[in-house]
N, C-alpha and C positions, 0 to 999 in steps of 0.2 A: 503494499500499501504504499504510495507517494503523491505527494501535492503536483498534479497538472497544470504546462503552462497557464497561464491566466486566459487566454483569449480559448485557451479548448476547455477549460472549467467553464468559463462564463457560458461557451455553446450549448456544453451538457447540465449547466444547471437549469438554462429554457427550456429544453428538451425536457428534463424533470419536471419541471411548471407546468408545461401544457399537458403534459402527462399525470400529475397528481388533479387538474383542473377535469382530467377526461375522466379517471378514477370515482372522483365525487359527485360530477355529473350523474355516471351512470346509475352509481348507489344514492345518491336524490331519488333520480327519475324514478326508479325499481322501489323504492321505498314508497316515493308518494302514488305513485299505482296502485299498490298491492291495498293501499288505505280504501281505494273503491271498491275493492272486492269486497270490503265487509257489507254491503249490503245485499240482501238476502235474494237470492237468484229468482227472477220473477219470467214468466215467457211474453213475451214482445207480438206473438201472437195467436191464433186460435184454432184449432185442430179442427181441418178441414178434412172433407171427403178424398181418397184417394186420386190422384191424377196425372201425375207428372209418370214417365216411365224411365225406370235405372236398370243399369247393368253394373252387376259386381264382377268386380277381378283380384282373381286371389292370384299373385304371383308364389309359387311355390318349388323351394327347391329342396327335395327329399324329407316330406313332410308327412308321410305314413301315419305317424303316431296321432298326428291332432285333425287331419285334413279331414275327415270323416265329420269329428264333431263339428266344424266350423261348417262344413256345407249343409248338415244338420240344420245347425242353429239359424243359417238364413234361410233354409229354404221353409223354415218355419216361423217367420217374422209375421208379424201384424201387418198385414196390407195383401192388396190386390197382388195375386200371384202372377195376375195377367199381363202385369204393370211391370216386373223384373224378372231378371234373367241371371244366371250365373256363371262366370268363366274360369276355369282354375289352368292358370299357365303353370303347367310344371316344364318347370324352366331347368335344363341340362339333368334330370332323375336319373338315377341309379336306383332306385328302392319301387314299393309298389304304390306310389305319390298318384300318379295316372291313372294305375288299375282301378282304385278303392274310387275317385272320383267320379270311374265312368258308370260306376254302381247306382248313379243317380242323375236325376232329371236336368243334367248342366253339359256345358261345353266346355270340353276338354281340350284346351292345344297346347302340344308338346315343342318344345322349340332348344337345338339343339343346336349351339354356339358352334363354329368353326375355332380351329385351333387357333390360338392366340387374339382372338377376338375379344371385345371386353365383355365381362358375364357381371351378374349380378342382378337383381330387383328391378332396379330402374330400367336396364338392356331387356331382361326377360318382359318387361309391362311394352317397351318400345317395338320388340320384335312382334308383338302381337296386333299392335297399333297400327304398323305398317304393311301386314300380313293383308292378303287379301282369299275374300269376298270382307271388304270393309263392312263386318256386322254390324260396330258398334254405333254408325253414322243411323243409327234409327232410334237411339236413346236419347232423352233429354240429358239426363247425368250419368259419370259414371263414379261409380263407387270403390274406393281403394281401400284392401281392409289385406291383413295379414295372414298367412295360413294356421294361426295363432288363435285368432281372435273369436270373442264371443260377441255378440252384439246384442244391444236390449231388443228387445221385442218389437217395441213401438219407434226403432232406430228410425227406420223409413217413413214413419206416419207422422214424426217429428220434423224432419228433413222437408216432408213436401209442403206441410204447413207453414213452415216459417219460409221456404222457396215461394210459395204462391202470396205472402206477406209482404214479400221483398224480390217480385222476382228480377231485377238489377242485380241478384248478387250471382257470381262465376264460381264463385265455394262455399263451402260449408263444410266447415269444421268440426267435429261429432267430439264427446267428452271422453277423454282418455283416463281409463281405471287400469287398475291393476287384479290380476288372476289368483296370483300366489303370495299374498301379502303375507302371509305369515311361515313360509317356505325355506326364509333364510335371512340374517341382516341385508344382504346386501338387497333383496325385492324390498325387503322392508323399506329401503334408506328410497326407492325407487316410488315407493307407494306414496311416500309421503312427500317428496320432489311434487309428483304429480295428483295430492291433496291441495298442495299448496298452489302451484301454478297455473292451475284450473280455475281456480278462484282468484291468486293475486295478480294474474297475467291476464287469462286469456277471459274470465269473464267480465275483471272489471276493464278490458281493453274495448268489449262489444257496450258495456255499456255508456263508453266516449264516443260510441260509433266508429270504430277504427278498426281495421281487416284485424282477422285473427293470424295468431302462427298456425304454422300448417304441419303437422304432428307425422306423418309422413302412413298413419292409417287413420282410417274411421271417421274419411272425408270423401266431400264430393266437388265433381268439376265440370260443370257444363262440357258434354260434349262438343259444342259451335266453339269452344277457347281452344281445342285441339284440333278441329278442323282448320280453323284459320292458322294459328302459330306452331301445331304440333307437337312433340313428345322429342325434345334431345336435351336429356340429362348427360352433363358429363363432369359431375361430383358424385360422392358418396350422399351426400343428403339433396336427391331430389326435390324433398319438399320443401326445403330451403329456397333451392333454386325457383319452386315455383311460385312460391311466396315475395320474391322480391321481383321478378317478370310482372306478377299481377300488381304490384307497387306501380313500377316504371308503367306501365300501360294504363293507369289509371283506373282499373278494374277493382271490383268488392269484393270481401270474402267475411264472412262472420263465422263469430262462434255458436253454438250450439250446445247448451247444456246439459238437455234431455237427450238428445242423441248418443247413445253412450256405449264405449267400445272397449273390451276386457283385453289385455293380453299379456302371455307371460312376460318375467321379467327376469334377467339374469339372476341364479343362485349363487355363482361364484366370482369372485375377486377379478381374475382372471378375463374371465367371459365379459364382464361387466367392461373392465379395462379395453378392453379390444373393442367393443360396440364403441363403447363413448370415444373412443381414439378418433374411429371412423367419422363421427358423428362431429367434432370437432374439424377435423381435418376438411370437410366437407365445408361446413358453417363460414371457416377461414377463407375457402376457396375463393368462395361464392360472394362473402362479403369484402374480402380487397377486391377482385377481380372488375366486381360488379358496381363499386364506389363512384368513379368518374360517371357512370351511366344516371345511378340514383342522382345523384346531383345534380346533373343536368335534366333531370325531369323532374325534381323539385322546383325549379324555378317555370318548368311549362304548368305548372298546374294551375285547374281553370277554376277551383275551387278554394274555401279555408279547407272546409273538412280534408280536401284531398291532400294538399300542402302538409296535414297535421298527419294524414297517414303516412305518407311520402317521408317524414320527417321521423316517423317514429319506426318507421319500416329500417331505416338506413342504420338509424340509433340500436335500433335490435342485432344488426350487423356487428355490429361491436359489440356488444352483450358479453361476450369474454374477454374483454380487455383487461377488466382488474388483476387478475393473476397475473398476466403478459407485462401491467405496466410496474407491478410488484419483483416481479423477475429485473426488469431493462434496470430500475432504480435503484436496485439491491446489488446487481452487479456493478454498475457505474459508483455506488458506497466503497464496495470493495476494492475500487481503482482509487478513489479520493475521497478517503475520509468525512467530506465537508460538505460531499454529497449527497449523504445519509438524511444529513437536515430535511431532504424533501421526502422521503419514505414517508408517506399515510401513515397517520394515526401515533408517529412515536412522540411529537411532539407536540408544537401548541394545537393541532388540533384532535387530541388524543379523548377528552371527556364528548366533542361533537363525536367521534365516529366510534367511540365505546357504544353510547346512546341509539344510533342507528343500527348498530349489528347487535344490542339485545333486543332489538322493537325484531330485527328482521331473524334476527336465527332462535328466538326464543317466544314472544308473543304473537306473530305473525303465524306462524307454525302452530303453538298449540291452538288459535284459534280457528284456524281452517282445518288442520288435522281433526278436532271436534265434530265440526259440521259435515266436511267431507268423507270423513272417515265414521261416520254415525253409525252404520250398518255394524262395521268392524269392531266398532267398540262395543256393540251390542252382541256382539258373538262372546266376550269376557263377563260373567256372570256377576262375580265378587267384586268391590269396587276396591280392591287391592290389584287385581289383575289390569282391572281399566287403566290404573294409574302405571303398573309395569308394562303394559302395552303403550302407554302414552311415552315412556322413558326409551322405551326401545323405539319409537318414533324419533324422539327428537335425538338422539344421541348416534342413529342409522342417516338422519338427515344430513345431521354436521358432518359424519364421515363419508356419507355421499357428496357432500360439497366443497370437502377439503382435496378427494381424490378427484373429482372432475376439476378441479382450479388445475392439478398439476398435469391432468391431462388435455385442459385446453393450452397448457404452455406450449406440450409435444405436440399440437396441432396446429399450432401456429410456427413452430419448426417446423413443423413437416408439410404444410396447406399447398406447396409446389408440385408434390409426388405423384406420379399417376396415381388417379383414382379409377381406374376399372379394373379391379380384379376384388371382388365382392368377398367378405369371409362372411358369412351365416352363423346366426345365433344359433343354437340348434333347442329347438322345443319338444317337450316330451309329456306336459300337464295338461291331464283335462279339467274343463272347470268345475270351480269350487261351487260346494252346491250353496253356501249363502251367497253367491253370486247370482246363479240362477234366482234362486228364491227370493231375495231381495230385486231381484228384475223386474219378476213379476209382481210384486209386492205396488211398485214403485208405477202408478197409474197414470195414466195418459192428461189424469184431471188433474195432478199432482199443482199446487203452486208455489 
């Protein structure tokens, strides 16, 4: 450690100041946003008769353990069966996925990639959407679900009703829940994160009239959009790519708190690390490369709401900036100790920093876990079991946050690596009975 030349120190000091401003802007924004989600969720639409035509796409790579239950669940939805169909995309499968899917009244599309060709969920979807005949043109919306998903029986009824009330929507993103909340501390951490983000980010943005964050599964996309713009994934995060594209083009998406999708979360840290590194790499690739286009589109906004939507999406593109900024300031501080003064929270800003973090890592998690995880707390019959479950959620959430921060730095350092070899997350779990029971319990008249 040594003192840098004055000109270099001043330059780096300004870089640190800028990073500190970005960090606190990020922290304050998401803290304030989380407060809006405290309002009790309420529908902005009424339930109407089934009308829109939907096509479910299920990309599946060696999913014989879960594909049957997923298809059965979709075939049992509370929606006119003549108005929706299902396609299982058996993508480079070497097991019985296609064989099992063919036992049902659905279409099975088998895709075999050529040697060296890009592989993974986005590319399997692309193969189907570009294959002849283009049967998907007959549908109003395409629903993207994963092979391990369980959907609320009223999923399509909710989405159809929301679209009828808001026909300008290009995308509707449904609620994302966890099938295996109790199976491991890793999956519990995921459950806690989704309890919180479903309200603190997604529902909060919906209340403000802003576009939803697209979550990779449980969302519907207008087929006209694909006809006009195509499906051209270039990253590991085709969902975030779509979100940014919608923003740039001034299209609208919206969150639906009642169109619920449950999926299986990783049970092991190594699997979770691999999955989240993929997310981080894709997020940084899209965020960094699309920044100029996003900034340009902001100045082309035709209304205040469009301006705010585009600004928010640009801000979300750098939602992973905090741990990266910490690392940069920390490394610079090890080179010249004077730069440590700019490390957020260590000096004059410490009380303010602590207050925000207590709010974000204790108060908000407790409130949203209790509300969104009410059906899971109901499973704990004694008060002390409920308390232990809350402690488990808080610890798992903190662990998930810390480890994801590390992954976000790794993703930032490797975002430029080729993103055309998808390493899938293995699924093996059937749906928990308490999820199925509570899904049926949550009727369409719920407010």
